[in-house]
C-alpha positions, 0 to 999 in steps of 0.5 A: 460523525464517528468519534473513534480515537483509534482504528483499533478501538473502532469497528473498522473493516480490516481492509481499511485499517492502515497497514502500519497499525496491523502489520507489526512492522516495528516488531519484525526486522524486515529486509525488504518491503515489496509493492505490487507496482514493482513486484517483478523487480522485488521478487527478483531482488528477494530471490537474489538475496535469498540465493534462490534464482527466480528467473524473470517474472513478468508484471503482466502475470502478477496482477491483473485488474479488469478496471485499468491501471491502479494509479489511473483509477485512484486519480479518478476516484480522488478527483471526486473528493474535496481537498479536506477529505483528501487531507483527512485520508492522508493524515489517517494513512500517513504512516502507510504513505511513508512506509511504502514511499508514496506521495500524496500527488500519486 
């Protein structure tokens, strides 16, 4: 078992470090936090508040996955884990869940 106390003190692959640990979200006055799931609407909104007309952007062209819908894939992978592991993952990424408005039930 890994006894690391923090993602910052472990040799954790940067792809697995919670975003709230590495993004400096407390140091920057964000006006908008965009998500891939709502990227077209987010880009339109950002353009509007910045005074830059971006027109209509299609979600279809922003993110394409060869493996299917992300939420379906996540559900499929999580079904392979026991509840204790899911609970530990949720605890480790709680800040990200909260920051981006995700729920554990996905």
